[in-house]
mmCIF file of the C-alpha atoms, coordinates in Angstrom:
data_MODEL
# 
_entry.id   MODEL 
# 
loop_
_atom_site.group_PDB 
_atom_site.id 
_atom_site.type_symbol 
_atom_site.label_atom_id 
_atom_site.label_alt_id 
_atom_site.label_comp_id 
_atom_site.label_asym_id 
_atom_site.label_entity_id 
_atom_site.label_seq_id 
_atom_site.pdbx_PDB_ins_code 
_atom_site.Cartn_x 
_atom_site.Cartn_y 
_atom_site.Cartn_z 
_atom_site.occupancy 
_atom_site.B_iso_or_equiv 
_atom_site.pdbx_formal_charge 
_atom_site.auth_seq_id 
_atom_site.auth_comp_id 
_atom_site.auth_asym_id 
_atom_site.auth_atom_id 
_atom_site.pdbx_PDB_model_num 
ATOM 1   C CA . MET A 1 1   ? 13.644  0.368   14.672  1.00 0.00 ? 1   MET A CA 1 
ATOM 2   C CA . SER A 1 2   ? 10.093  2.144   13.574  1.00 0.00 ? 2   SER A CA 1 
ATOM 3   C CA . ASN A 1 3   ? 6.438   0.354   13.572  1.00 0.00 ? 3   ASN A CA 1 
ATOM 4   C CA . VAL A 1 4   ? 5.494   2.765   11.140  1.00 0.00 ? 4   VAL A CA 1 
ATOM 5   C CA . SER A 1 5   ? 6.201   2.074   7.264   1.00 0.00 ? 5   SER A CA 1 
ATOM 6   C CA . PRO A 1 6   ? 7.864   5.119   4.995   1.00 0.00 ? 6   PRO A CA 1 
ATOM 7   C CA . SER A 1 7   ? 4.656   5.566   3.876   1.00 0.00 ? 7   SER A CA 1 
ATOM 8   C CA . GLY A 1 8   ? 2.870   6.395   6.991   1.00 0.00 ? 8   GLY A CA 1 
ATOM 9   C CA . THR A 1 9   ? 1.033   3.663   7.308   1.00 0.00 ? 9   THR A CA 1 
ATOM 10  C CA . PRO A 1 10  ? 1.376   1.423   10.666  1.00 0.00 ? 10  PRO A CA 1 
ATOM 11  C CA . MET A 1 11  ? 3.446   -1.581  10.110  1.00 0.00 ? 11  MET A CA 1 
ATOM 12  C CA . ALA A 1 12  ? 1.267   -3.768  12.643  1.00 0.00 ? 12  ALA A CA 1 
ATOM 13  C CA . ALA A 1 13  ? -2.062  -2.685  10.678  1.00 0.00 ? 13  ALA A CA 1 
ATOM 14  C CA . SER A 1 14  ? -4.170  -5.834  8.865   1.00 0.00 ? 14  SER A CA 1 
ATOM 15  C CA . PRO A 1 15  ? -3.913  -5.640  5.179   1.00 0.00 ? 15  PRO A CA 1 
ATOM 16  C CA . LEU A 1 16  ? -7.394  -4.075  4.864   1.00 0.00 ? 16  LEU A CA 1 
ATOM 17  C CA . THR A 1 17  ? -6.408  -1.267  7.539   1.00 0.00 ? 17  THR A CA 1 
ATOM 18  C CA . ARG A 1 18  ? -3.375  -0.380  5.219   1.00 0.00 ? 18  ARG A CA 1 
ATOM 19  C CA . ALA A 1 19  ? -5.672  -0.316  2.259   1.00 0.00 ? 19  ALA A CA 1 
ATOM 20  C CA . VAL A 1 20  ? -8.058  1.835   4.075   1.00 0.00 ? 20  VAL A CA 1 
ATOM 21  C CA . LEU A 1 21  ? -5.160  3.996   5.035   1.00 0.00 ? 21  LEU A CA 1 
ATOM 22  C CA . GLU A 1 22  ? -3.710  3.890   1.642   1.00 0.00 ? 22  GLU A CA 1 
ATOM 23  C CA . ILE A 1 23  ? -7.459  5.387   -0.033  1.00 0.00 ? 23  ILE A CA 1 
ATOM 24  C CA . ASP A 1 24  ? -7.794  8.124   2.714   1.00 0.00 ? 24  ASP A CA 1 
ATOM 25  C CA . GLU A 1 25  ? -4.437  9.329   2.012   1.00 0.00 ? 25  GLU A CA 1 
ATOM 26  C CA . TYR A 1 26  ? -5.283  9.120   -1.754  1.00 0.00 ? 26  TYR A CA 1 
ATOM 27  C CA . ALA A 1 27  ? -8.526  11.260  -1.388  1.00 0.00 ? 27  ALA A CA 1 
ATOM 28  C CA . SER A 1 28  ? -6.712  13.368  1.020   1.00 0.00 ? 28  SER A CA 1 
ATOM 29  C CA . GLY A 1 29  ? -4.586  14.802  -1.693  1.00 0.00 ? 29  GLY A CA 1 
ATOM 30  C CA . LEU A 1 30  ? -7.751  15.725  -3.846  1.00 0.00 ? 30  LEU A CA 1 
ATOM 31  C CA . GLY A 1 31  ? -8.644  17.881  -1.374  1.00 0.00 ? 31  GLY A CA 1 
ATOM 32  C CA . TRP A 1 32  ? -12.113 18.739  -0.136  1.00 0.00 ? 32  TRP A CA 1 
ATOM 33  C CA . ASP A 1 33  ? -15.727 19.084  -0.932  1.00 0.00 ? 33  ASP A CA 1 
ATOM 34  C CA . ARG A 1 34  ? -14.979 15.851  -3.651  1.00 0.00 ? 34  ARG A CA 1 
ATOM 35  C CA . PRO A 1 35  ? -17.855 13.824  -4.437  1.00 0.00 ? 35  PRO A CA 1 
ATOM 36  C CA . ALA A 1 36  ? -17.830 9.775   -3.120  1.00 0.00 ? 36  ALA A CA 1 
ATOM 37  C CA . ARG A 1 37  ? -15.185 7.654   -4.844  1.00 0.00 ? 37  ARG A CA 1 
ATOM 38  C CA . LEU A 1 38  ? -15.843 4.036   -5.087  1.00 0.00 ? 38  LEU A CA 1 
ATOM 39  C CA . PHE A 1 39  ? -12.705 1.156   -5.297  1.00 0.00 ? 39  PHE A CA 1 
ATOM 40  C CA . ALA A 1 40  ? -12.822 -2.708  -5.921  1.00 0.00 ? 40  ALA A CA 1 
ATOM 41  C CA . LEU A 1 41  ? -9.851  -4.181  -3.859  1.00 0.00 ? 41  LEU A CA 1 
ATOM 42  C CA . VAL A 1 42  ? -8.269  -6.635  -5.624  1.00 0.00 ? 42  VAL A CA 1 
ATOM 43  C CA . ASP A 1 43  ? -5.911  -9.178  -4.138  1.00 0.00 ? 43  ASP A CA 1 
ATOM 44  C CA . THR A 1 44  ? -2.203  -8.309  -5.251  1.00 0.00 ? 44  THR A CA 1 
ATOM 45  C CA . ALA A 1 45  ? -1.054  -11.318 -5.355  1.00 0.00 ? 45  ALA A CA 1 
ATOM 46  C CA . ARG A 1 46  ? -3.738  -12.588 -7.902  1.00 0.00 ? 46  ARG A CA 1 
ATOM 47  C CA . LEU A 1 47  ? -3.711  -9.419  -9.896  1.00 0.00 ? 47  LEU A CA 1 
ATOM 48  C CA . ARG A 1 48  ? 0.313   -10.013 -10.644 1.00 0.00 ? 48  ARG A CA 1 
ATOM 49  C CA . ALA A 1 49  ? -0.131  -13.444 -11.637 1.00 0.00 ? 49  ALA A CA 1 
ATOM 50  C CA . GLN A 1 50  ? -3.172  -12.971 -13.709 1.00 0.00 ? 50  GLN A CA 1 
ATOM 51  C CA . GLU A 1 51  ? -2.883  -10.026 -15.316 1.00 0.00 ? 51  GLU A CA 1 
ATOM 52  C CA . PRO A 1 52  ? 0.893   -9.125  -15.306 1.00 0.00 ? 52  PRO A CA 1 
ATOM 53  C CA . GLY A 1 53  ? 0.427   -6.268  -17.764 1.00 0.00 ? 53  GLY A CA 1 
ATOM 54  C CA . LEU A 1 54  ? -2.420  -4.335  -15.199 1.00 0.00 ? 54  LEU A CA 1 
ATOM 55  C CA . ALA A 1 55  ? -0.135  -4.613  -12.205 1.00 0.00 ? 55  ALA A CA 1 
ATOM 56  C CA . SER A 1 56  ? 3.015   -3.279  -14.099 1.00 0.00 ? 56  SER A CA 1 
ATOM 57  C CA . GLN A 1 57  ? 1.225   -0.366  -15.285 1.00 0.00 ? 57  GLN A CA 1 
ATOM 58  C CA . LEU A 1 58  ? -0.253  -0.042  -11.267 1.00 0.00 ? 58  LEU A CA 1 
ATOM 59  C CA . GLY A 1 59  ? 3.434   -0.575  -10.471 1.00 0.00 ? 59  GLY A CA 1 
ATOM 60  C CA . LEU A 1 60  ? 3.039   -3.380  -8.817  1.00 0.00 ? 60  LEU A CA 1 
ATOM 61  C CA . ASP A 1 61  ? 5.467   -5.399  -10.745 1.00 0.00 ? 61  ASP A CA 1 
ATOM 62  C CA . GLY A 1 62  ? 8.310   -5.224  -8.448  1.00 0.00 ? 62  GLY A CA 1 
ATOM 63  C CA . GLY A 1 63  ? 9.307   -4.885  -4.445  1.00 0.00 ? 63  GLY A CA 1 
ATOM 64  C CA . GLU A 1 64  ? 6.601   -5.552  -2.108  1.00 0.00 ? 64  GLU A CA 1 
ATOM 65  C CA . ALA A 1 65  ? 3.477   -4.380  -2.359  1.00 0.00 ? 65  ALA A CA 1 
ATOM 66  C CA . ALA A 1 66  ? 0.350   -4.238  -0.246  1.00 0.00 ? 66  ALA A CA 1 
ATOM 67  C CA . ALA A 1 67  ? -1.926  -7.595  0.075   1.00 0.00 ? 67  ALA A CA 1 
ATOM 68  C CA . PHE A 1 68  ? -5.015  -5.699  -1.552  1.00 0.00 ? 68  PHE A CA 1 
ATOM 69  C CA . THR A 1 69  ? -5.021  -3.252  -4.503  1.00 0.00 ? 69  THR A CA 1 
ATOM 70  C CA . PRO A 1 70  ? -7.838  -0.063  -4.610  1.00 0.00 ? 70  PRO A CA 1 
ATOM 71  C CA . ILE A 1 71  ? -8.763  0.672   -8.089  1.00 0.00 ? 71  ILE A CA 1 
ATOM 72  C CA . GLU A 1 72  ? -11.244 3.189   -8.359  1.00 0.00 ? 72  GLU A CA 1 
ATOM 73  C CA . GLN A 1 73  ? -14.217 2.579   -10.210 1.00 0.00 ? 73  GLN A CA 1 
ATOM 74  C CA . GLU A 1 74  ? -15.614 4.882   -12.662 1.00 0.00 ? 74  GLU A CA 1 
ATOM 75  C CA . GLU A 1 75  ? -17.429 8.036   -11.115 1.00 0.00 ? 75  GLU A CA 1 
ATOM 76  C CA . LEU A 1 76  ? -20.609 7.655   -9.250  1.00 0.00 ? 76  LEU A CA 1 
ATOM 77  C CA . PRO A 1 77  ? -23.841 9.140   -10.855 1.00 0.00 ? 77  PRO A CA 1 
ATOM 78  C CA . ALA A 1 78  ? -24.646 12.431  -9.447  1.00 0.00 ? 78  ALA A CA 1 
ATOM 79  C CA . GLY A 1 79  ? -28.051 13.203  -8.006  1.00 0.00 ? 79  GLY A CA 1 
ATOM 80  C CA . LYS A 1 80  ? -28.737 9.029   -7.253  1.00 0.00 ? 80  LYS A CA 1 
ATOM 81  C CA . PRO A 1 81  ? -28.785 8.418   -3.563  1.00 0.00 ? 81  PRO A CA 1 
ATOM 82  C CA . LEU A 1 82  ? -25.214 6.384   -2.709  1.00 0.00 ? 82  LEU A CA 1 
ATOM 83  C CA . ASP A 1 83  ? -27.901 3.473   -0.733  1.00 0.00 ? 83  ASP A CA 1 
ATOM 84  C CA . GLU A 1 84  ? -29.532 3.189   -4.396  1.00 0.00 ? 84  GLU A CA 1 
ATOM 85  C CA . PHE A 1 85  ? -26.465 3.105   -6.437  1.00 0.00 ? 85  PHE A CA 1 
ATOM 86  C CA . LEU A 1 86  ? -24.816 0.581   -4.254  1.00 0.00 ? 86  LEU A CA 1 
ATOM 87  C CA . GLY A 1 87  ? -28.073 -1.701  -4.719  1.00 0.00 ? 87  GLY A CA 1 
ATOM 88  C CA . THR A 1 88  ? -27.158 -1.749  -8.309  1.00 0.00 ? 88  THR A CA 1 
ATOM 89  C CA . ILE A 1 89  ? -23.586 -3.149  -7.813  1.00 0.00 ? 89  ILE A CA 1 
ATOM 90  C CA . ALA A 1 90  ? -22.461 -6.682  -8.618  1.00 0.00 ? 90  ALA A CA 1 
ATOM 91  C CA . TRP A 1 91  ? -18.763 -7.364  -8.289  1.00 0.00 ? 91  TRP A CA 1 
ATOM 92  C CA . PRO A 1 92  ? -16.854 -9.565  -10.288 1.00 0.00 ? 92  PRO A CA 1 
ATOM 93  C CA . ASP A 1 93  ? -15.292 -12.818 -8.522  1.00 0.00 ? 93  ASP A CA 1 
ATOM 94  C CA . ALA A 1 94  ? -11.950 -11.272 -9.090  1.00 0.00 ? 94  ALA A CA 1 
ATOM 95  C CA . VAL A 1 95  ? -12.924 -8.734  -6.719  1.00 0.00 ? 95  VAL A CA 1 
ATOM 96  C CA . ALA A 1 96  ? -12.081 -9.373  -3.203  1.00 0.00 ? 96  ALA A CA 1 
ATOM 97  C CA . GLY A 1 97  ? -13.624 -6.356  -1.336  1.00 0.00 ? 97  GLY A CA 1 
ATOM 98  C CA . CYS A 1 98  ? -14.565 -2.846  -2.028  1.00 0.00 ? 98  CYS A CA 1 
ATOM 99  C CA . ALA A 1 99  ? -14.454 0.344   -0.539  1.00 0.00 ? 99  ALA A CA 1 
ATOM 100 C CA . LEU A 1 100 ? -16.261 4.172   -0.522  1.00 0.00 ? 100 LEU A CA 1 
ATOM 101 C CA . THR A 1 101 ? -14.702 7.281   0.657   1.00 0.00 ? 101 THR A CA 1 
ATOM 102 C CA . VAL A 1 102 ? -17.316 9.766   0.915   1.00 0.00 ? 102 VAL A CA 1 
ATOM 103 C CA . GLU A 1 103 ? -17.662 13.251  2.876   1.00 0.00 ? 103 GLU A CA 1 
ATOM 104 C CA . ARG A 1 104 ? -20.248 14.275  5.092   1.00 0.00 ? 104 ARG A CA 1 
ATOM 105 C CA . LEU A 1 105 ? -21.508 16.541  7.965   1.00 0.00 ? 105 LEU A CA 1 
ATOM 106 C CA . MET A 1 106 ? -21.347 14.616  11.354  1.00 0.00 ? 106 MET A CA 1 
ATOM 107 C CA . LEU A 1 107 ? -22.672 16.125  15.201  1.00 0.00 ? 107 LEU A CA 1 
ATOM 108 C CA . PRO A 1 108 ? -20.892 14.946  18.348  1.00 0.00 ? 108 PRO A CA 1 
ATOM 109 C CA . PRO A 1 109 ? -23.293 12.633  20.954  1.00 0.00 ? 109 PRO A CA 1 
ATOM 110 C CA . SER A 1 110 ? -23.635 15.589  22.985  1.00 0.00 ? 110 SER A CA 1 
ATOM 111 C CA . ALA A 1 111 ? -26.288 17.061  20.134  1.00 0.00 ? 111 ALA A CA 1 
ATOM 112 C CA . GLU A 1 112 ? -28.292 14.500  19.372  1.00 0.00 ? 112 GLU A CA 1 
ATOM 113 C CA . ALA A 1 113 ? -30.656 15.127  22.037  1.00 0.00 ? 113 ALA A CA 1 
ATOM 114 C CA . SER A 1 114 ? -30.904 18.405  20.502  1.00 0.00 ? 114 SER A CA 1 
ATOM 115 C CA . VAL A 1 115 ? -32.678 17.120  17.141  1.00 0.00 ? 115 VAL A CA 1 
ATOM 116 C CA . PRO A 1 116 ? -35.846 18.550  16.708  1.00 0.00 ? 116 PRO A CA 1 
ATOM 117 C CA . ASP A 1 117 ? -38.541 15.391  16.018  1.00 0.00 ? 117 ASP A CA 1 
ATOM 118 C CA . GLY A 1 118 ? -40.356 14.644  12.970  1.00 0.00 ? 118 GLY A CA 1 
ATOM 119 C CA . LEU A 1 119 ? -37.633 16.099  10.417  1.00 0.00 ? 119 LEU A CA 1 
ATOM 120 C CA . ASN A 1 120 ? -37.704 14.475  7.138   1.00 0.00 ? 120 ASN A CA 1 
ATOM 121 C CA . GLU A 1 121 ? -34.210 13.666  5.528   1.00 0.00 ? 121 GLU A CA 1 
ATOM 122 C CA . ALA A 1 122 ? -34.186 16.683  3.717   1.00 0.00 ? 122 ALA A CA 1 
ATOM 123 C CA . ALA A 1 123 ? -34.842 18.495  6.785   1.00 0.00 ? 123 ALA A CA 1 
ATOM 124 C CA . LEU A 1 124 ? -32.591 16.881  8.886   1.00 0.00 ? 124 LEU A CA 1 
ATOM 125 C CA . ALA A 1 125 ? -29.562 17.862  6.796   1.00 0.00 ? 125 ALA A CA 1 
ATOM 126 C CA . LYS A 1 126 ? -29.905 21.121  7.019   1.00 0.00 ? 126 LYS A CA 1 
ATOM 127 C CA . TRP A 1 127 ? -30.060 21.300  10.663  1.00 0.00 ? 127 TRP A CA 1 
ATOM 128 C CA . VAL A 1 128 ? -26.990 19.690  10.807  1.00 0.00 ? 128 VAL A CA 1 
ATOM 129 C CA . ALA A 1 129 ? -25.404 21.925  8.304   1.00 0.00 ? 129 ALA A CA 1 
ATOM 130 C CA . ARG A 1 130 ? -26.750 25.045  10.291  1.00 0.00 ? 130 ARG A CA 1 
ATOM 131 C CA . HIS A 1 131 ? -25.736 23.750  13.705  1.00 0.00 ? 131 HIS A CA 1 
ATOM 132 C CA . PRO A 1 132 ? -22.600 25.235  15.392  1.00 0.00 ? 132 PRO A CA 1 
ATOM 133 C CA . ASP A 1 133 ? -20.884 21.963  16.838  1.00 0.00 ? 133 ASP A CA 1 
ATOM 134 C CA . ARG A 1 134 ? -21.153 19.928  13.300  1.00 0.00 ? 134 ARG A CA 1 
ATOM 135 C CA . GLN A 1 135 ? -17.514 18.664  11.800  1.00 0.00 ? 135 GLN A CA 1 
ATOM 136 C CA . GLU A 1 136 ? -17.020 18.109  8.403   1.00 0.00 ? 136 GLU A CA 1 
ATOM 137 C CA . VAL A 1 137 ? -15.510 14.350  8.013   1.00 0.00 ? 137 VAL A CA 1 
ATOM 138 C CA . ARG A 1 138 ? -14.001 12.275  5.327   1.00 0.00 ? 138 ARG A CA 1 
ATOM 139 C CA . MET A 1 139 ? -15.083 8.262   5.816   1.00 0.00 ? 139 MET A CA 1 
ATOM 140 C CA . THR A 1 140 ? -13.541 5.843   4.163   1.00 0.00 ? 140 THR A CA 1 
ATOM 141 C CA . VAL A 1 141 ? -15.002 2.732   4.786   1.00 0.00 ? 141 VAL A CA 1 
ATOM 142 C CA . ALA A 1 142 ? -13.741 -1.106  3.157   1.00 0.00 ? 142 ALA A CA 1 
ATOM 143 C CA . VAL A 1 143 ? -15.394 -4.526  3.349   1.00 0.00 ? 143 VAL A CA 1 
ATOM 144 C CA . LEU A 1 144 ? -13.824 -7.601  2.166   1.00 0.00 ? 144 LEU A CA 1 
ATOM 145 C CA . ARG A 1 145 ? -15.999 -10.624 0.723   1.00 0.00 ? 145 ARG A CA 1 
ATOM 146 C CA . ASN A 1 146 ? -15.064 -12.786 3.353   1.00 0.00 ? 146 ASN A CA 1 
ATOM 147 C CA . GLY A 1 147 ? -17.012 -10.819 6.181   1.00 0.00 ? 147 GLY A CA 1 
ATOM 148 C CA . ALA A 1 148 ? -13.896 -8.560  7.295   1.00 0.00 ? 148 ALA A CA 1 
ATOM 149 C CA . ARG A 1 149 ? -14.227 -4.698  7.472   1.00 0.00 ? 149 ARG A CA 1 
ATOM 150 C CA . GLU A 1 150 ? -12.609 -1.612  8.233   1.00 0.00 ? 150 GLU A CA 1 
ATOM 151 C CA . ALA A 1 151 ? -13.012 2.096   8.440   1.00 0.00 ? 151 ALA A CA 1 
ATOM 152 C CA . ALA A 1 152 ? -10.956 5.551   8.501   1.00 0.00 ? 152 ALA A CA 1 
ATOM 153 C CA . ILE A 1 153 ? -12.471 8.876   9.605   1.00 0.00 ? 153 ILE A CA 1 
ATOM 154 C CA . ARG A 1 154 ? -10.795 11.818  8.621   1.00 0.00 ? 154 ARG A CA 1 
ATOM 155 C CA . LEU A 1 155 ? -11.871 15.300  10.446  1.00 0.00 ? 155 LEU A CA 1 
ATOM 156 C CA . ARG A 1 156 ? -11.022 18.646  8.177   1.00 0.00 ? 156 ARG A CA 1 
ATOM 157 C CA . GLU A 1 157 ? -10.286 20.687  10.884  1.00 0.00 ? 157 GLU A CA 1 
ATOM 158 C CA . LYS A 1 158 ? -7.494  17.838  11.961  1.00 0.00 ? 158 LYS A CA 1 
ATOM 159 C CA . ASP A 1 159 ? -6.933  17.120  8.406   1.00 0.00 ? 159 ASP A CA 1 
ATOM 160 C CA . SER A 1 160 ? -3.472  14.923  9.464   1.00 0.00 ? 160 SER A CA 1 
ATOM 161 C CA . PRO A 1 161 ? -2.461  11.420  8.188   1.00 0.00 ? 161 PRO A CA 1 
ATOM 162 C CA . ASN A 1 162 ? -1.857  11.112  12.437  1.00 0.00 ? 162 ASN A CA 1 
ATOM 163 C CA . GLU A 1 163 ? -5.110  11.877  13.350  1.00 0.00 ? 163 GLU A CA 1 
ATOM 164 C CA . VAL A 1 164 ? -7.022  9.756   11.341  1.00 0.00 ? 164 VAL A CA 1 
ATOM 165 C CA . LEU A 1 165 ? -9.239  7.801   13.330  1.00 0.00 ? 165 LEU A CA 1 
ATOM 166 C CA . THR A 1 166 ? -9.471  3.726   12.067  1.00 0.00 ? 166 THR A CA 1 
ATOM 167 C CA . GLY A 1 167 ? -11.748 0.931   13.551  1.00 0.00 ? 167 GLY A CA 1 
ATOM 168 C CA . ALA A 1 168 ? -13.945 -2.131  12.134  1.00 0.00 ? 168 ALA A CA 1 
ATOM 169 C CA . ASP A 1 169 ? -16.888 -0.628  13.472  1.00 0.00 ? 169 ASP A CA 1 
ATOM 170 C CA . LEU A 1 170 ? -16.884 3.430   13.359  1.00 0.00 ? 170 LEU A CA 1 
ATOM 171 C CA . VAL A 1 171 ? -19.268 3.279   9.917   1.00 0.00 ? 171 VAL A CA 1 
ATOM 172 C CA . PRO A 1 172 ? -21.518 0.422   10.690  1.00 0.00 ? 172 PRO A CA 1 
ATOM 173 C CA . GLY A 1 173 ? -24.285 1.415   8.135   1.00 0.00 ? 173 GLY A CA 1 
ATOM 174 C CA . LEU A 1 174 ? -21.831 2.149   5.079   1.00 0.00 ? 174 LEU A CA 1 
ATOM 175 C CA . ALA A 1 175 ? -20.040 -1.215  5.798   1.00 0.00 ? 175 ALA A CA 1 
ATOM 176 C CA . ASP A 1 176 ? -23.300 -3.184  5.885   1.00 0.00 ? 176 ASP A CA 1 
ATOM 177 C CA . ALA A 1 177 ? -24.361 -0.960  1.840   1.00 0.00 ? 177 ALA A CA 1 
ATOM 178 C CA . LEU A 1 178 ? -20.953 -1.963  0.866   1.00 0.00 ? 178 LEU A CA 1 
ATOM 179 C CA . ALA A 1 179 ? -21.471 -5.812  2.232   1.00 0.00 ? 179 ALA A CA 1 
ATOM 180 C CA . ALA A 1 180 ? -24.220 -6.137  0.525   1.00 0.00 ? 180 ALA A CA 1 
ATOM 181 C CA . THR A 1 181 ? -22.761 -5.278  -3.117  1.00 0.00 ? 181 THR A CA 1 
ATOM 182 C CA . PHE A 1 182 ? -21.480 -9.336  -2.715  1.00 0.00 ? 182 PHE A CA 1 
ATOM 183 C CA . GLU A 1 183 ? -24.216 -10.770 -1.703  1.00 0.00 ? 183 GLU A CA 1 
ATOM 184 C CA . SER A 1 184 ? -25.558 -12.904 -5.286  1.00 0.00 ? 184 SER A CA 1 
# 
């Protein structure tokens, strides 16, 4: 008996981890160099009970379904900083959580000591983009109303479902920003 589901998601993973990996797999299928994508996470059982037509349209009307169903939201506005955009979001009660997938350049911890002092955000971004040890990553971060968090990070150079790193505290700043969308 394998501990991996037919979709490749670890069966022992929490429902939130499974949702994050499902979104990561979806984003992977779209390819790289894509804009950030925002998802509402809804309780699948509640969706089936309250919106059977929508559940059917999403293919959730038969068989075993995941605990959370990610529903992609409209495209994020171009040119608006992500933190500003997230500050404008208020979710309806039916949304149990949310997730965001975004691509970024990252440096290994060993490169932090060589960052020049006094760079503004734009200059720092240019410096990182030129650094020889930079790595392109896709981060998928999800939070629930109850405070649960999960993230997945996929390196472009190791673009394989078997190479995706998961953990609750991988991208704490983005998780905090997403959690703030549930504060009234």
